[in-house]
N, C-alpha and C positions, 0 to 999 in steps of 0.2 A: 502447659509444658514448660518446665524450668531446666535450663541447660547450664551446667557449670563449664565455663571456659577458662582454662589455665593458660597463663601467659597472655592475659587480656590486654596488657599494655605493649605487647609485642607486635611485630608487623603482621603476621598471619592472624594472630589471636584477636587483635582489635578489629581487623576486617571481617573475621568470621562472626564475632559478637554483633557487630553492626548488621550483618546480613540477617542473623537470627532475630534481632530486635525488630528489623523491618517487616518481618512476616508475623510479628505479634507475639513472639515467645518471651518468656522471662529469662534473663541471663544473669548469672552470678559470675562475676569476673574475679579471678585470682592471680596476683602478681606480686613479686617482691621488689620490683623497681630497682634491680641491682644496677651497678654502674659499669657493666660490661661495655656498654656504649652510652651515648648522651641521654641522661635521665629526662632532660627537658623534652626530647622528642617522644619518649614514652608517655610523659604526662600530657603532651599535646594530643596524642592519640586517645588517651583516656578522656580527655575533656570533650571529645566528639561523642562519646557514649554517655557520659554522666548526666546529660540533659534529658535522657530518655527515662520515663518513669519505670520502665521494665528492667532497668539495669541497676544492679547492686555491685559495689566494688569492695574486695577485702584484700588488704595487704598482708601477705604472709609468705613464708618461705616453704617451698615444697619439702625440704628436709626436715622441717619441724613437724614431727609426727602428730603431736597433740593439736597443733593449729590446723593441720589438714583434716584430722579426725573431727574437730569442731565444726569445720566448714560443712562436711557431710551431714553431721548430726543436726546442725542448726538450720541449714538451708535446704536440705532434703531435695537435692536435684534429681530429676528423672533420667538424665543423660549426661555424659561427660565428653567434652572435646578437650583432650589434653595436648596442648601445644607448647607448654612451658618447658624450657630445657636450657642447659648451657650450650650455646650454639658455637659454631666456628671450628674449622678443621685445624688451623695453624695455632690457635690460642692453647690447644692442648699440649703443645710443646712447652709452654711456659707455666701453665697452671692445671696439671692433670687432675688434681683433687676436686676441682670445681665440677668436672664431669661426673665423678663418682657420686658426689653429694646431691647434685641436681638430677642427673639422668638416671642413676641407679637407685640411691636411697629415696629421692623424691618420687620416682615412678612407683616404687614398692608402696609408698604411702598412699599414692592415688589408687593402686590396685586394691589395697586393703579397704580404702574407703568405698570403692565400687562394690566390693564383696559384702561388706557389712550393710550397705544401704540398698543392696539388691537393685543395682543400677540397670536400666533397660538396655543401654548400649554405650560402650566405651569406644570412642574414635581416638586414636593417638598418632602423634607425628613420629614417623620414622624418617629416612632420608635416603636419597639416591647414593650417598657415600657408602652405604652397606655393600654395594657391589664391588668396591675395592679394586683388587688386582684382576678381576674378571674383565676380559677384553672382548667378550662375545657380545656384539651389538645387533639390534637394540637390546637393552636390558629387559629381561622378562622376570616377572615375580616368582616364577618357578626355578630361577637360576640358582646355582650355588653361590652363597655369600660367606664362605668360610675364611676369606683372606682380606679382612679390613686393613686399610693403610693408615688409619688414624685412630686415636682413642675415642674421638667423637663417633666415628663409624662403628667402632666396637660396642660403644654404649648404646647405640641405636639397634644394632643387632640384638644385643642383650634385652632390650625393651621388647622386641618381637617375641623372644623366647619367653620372657616373664609373662607377657600377656597371654601366650598360648597356654602356659601352665595354669593360669587362672581360669581361662576358658574351659580347660579340661577338668580341673579339680572342683571348681565352684559354679560353672556354667555362666560365668560372666561373658556376655557377647562382646567380642573385641575385634576392632577393624584397625589395622595399621596402614598408614599412608606414606609412601616413600615419595617425598617432595623432590622435585627437580628444579634447582636454581630459581628461586622465586624472586621476582623484581616488580617494581611498580611504585606509585605514589605512597608515601609514608614508610618506604623501605628501610632496610638496615644500613647504617653508615659504613659497616665493615665489608659490605658486598661490592663487587666490581661495578655495577651500574652507578651506584651512589659515589664511590671513590673516583671513578673516571669523570663523572659529570662535575663533581666539586673541583677537581684539579684542572680539568680543561677550562672551566669558566674562570678559574682563578689565574689561569696562565702558568700553572705549575706542571712539571713533567710527571708523566704516569709510568708506573713500573709495569712492564709486560713480562709476566713470568713464562717460563718454558719457551722463551723466545717467540711467543705468540702462536705456538703450535696447538694450544688447547681448543676444544669445541665444548660448548655447553648447551644443554636443552633448556634454554631460558623460558620461564613460564610466568605469565602475567598474573598479578595477584587476583584479579576478578575471576580468572579461569580456576585458580587454585581454590578460592572460596566456593565457587560453584561445585567443585569436585568434593570438597569437605562436606558441604551440606547434603549433597546427594548420597555420599557414603553414610553419613549420620542417619538419613532416613531409610537406608537399606540395611536393616539390622542384620548383623552377622549371624549365620545359622550353620549347623553341620552340613558338610558337603556330602550328598548321597553317593557321589562316585568316588569318594576318597578311598584309596587303596593302601593299607598299611604295609603291604609288601613292596610297594613302589610309591612312597608318599611324595605328594606335591607339597613343597614348603608353603605355598600361598593358600592352601585349603586345609581342611582338618575334619576329623570326626566330631570335633568340639565346635562350638559356635565362634569361629575365628576365620578372618580373611585378611589377606594382604593385597594392596593395590599400588601401582605406580600412578602418580599424578604429575604429568608433564605436558609440554606442547608437542612432543614427538617430532620436533624439527630442530636438530642440533645446529648451532650457529658457531662458525669459526671465530675464534677470539679477534682476529684482524678485522673480519667483517663487522663484528659487534663494535669495535672501536670506530670504525667508519660510520656506523649508524649513529653513535653518540655524537660524533663530529657533525653529522648532518643536522641532528636535532638542536645542537648548540650553536651551530653556525661558526664553529672554531676548529682549527686543526690542533691535534694533540701532539705534544713533544714526548716522544716515547723513548724510555730507557729499557733496554732488553736485559732481562734477568734469567738465571737458570730455573729450572723446575723446583718447586717448593716441596719439602717432605710432606707426604700426606696427600698431595694432589694427584688426580687421575688425569689421563690424556683427554678422554671424551665421556660425555654422558649423553644417553639417548634412551628415552622412555618408550617401552612398549605399553600402551594404555588400553589395550584391547580388552583386558578383563574388566576394568572399570566401565568402559564404554558399554560392554555387553550386559553388565549387571545393573547400571544406573543411567545409561544414555549420555554419559559425560562426553563432551567434544570441546576442546579448547577453541576459542574464537579469535583472540587477539594475537596478531603477528608482531614480530620483534620491532619493526619500524614504527608502527602505531603505538605500541607499548612504551618505547623509549620516548617518543614524542610526548605522551602523557606524563611520563616521569619527569622529564626535563621541565615541562610547563609547571608541574607541581613544585619542583625544587626551586625554580626561579621565584615562584609566588611565596613559598614558605620562608625561604632565606633572603628574599628581597635582593636578588642579584640579576 
């Protein structure tokens, strides 16, 4: 079994590739190693994979149609886990074109590769951000997601629609995963757990947006990877109960499914900061800031669909997860 993992130098991509290699699969990793954040961290993640004989790495850009087509033609993957994307909600205010090139053009190239190669299953990353202005909690995969609050969220909803069209037109089995605030060792430097840990250990003040009134469904990386692999093994199929007169957005008459992957336990931002303080042994200097454009007040995943179909259950609570992250951070950065 050969699985193409895009974004293989990324946080979730590298961890997913490692899990697939550990169970004996061949993995082709694709990444463009862009400088959205520290390239050295991406290279360090890749170094953990490149010693495995089952891993092959290809540096290419998703928006390069010829390069992506060549990967499918030459590597002949059986399945695809598409995790590469231009990430970040706030970055879209400065560089909106990056989201179109990577998340829309790049995803179309992946879909075309899946179609031409007759891929057995495409699992792709969506995001909890698609819920946007929806204030009904917990978020359910059947909820309306027509009011995104950022270009990133809009691009992820577009991915869901694009994948459904390929499932319907060409029979490409496709499963979209709405990730909820992923954290843990080897995480992204632009995410709150990383930023807060770095600044608290350095004695620098942290910015607390929305005056600390946010809550997030923080989900540990090991639980995310477990959900990704379970979803990959559970190939999307047409839903026999799908009713076109009352359509459920999470299912279809085509081989298509949507799932939430979260911890299903929202944590208030101020409680989260106290957890980081406990793990680092230091108090944070807090600077209160107003709510940022594109941010939502709270995220909370209803994971019942994924649990019912795959047996997924998150295991790592926030205190333990942050302790593991801080231990990794201290070791990796020697602080």
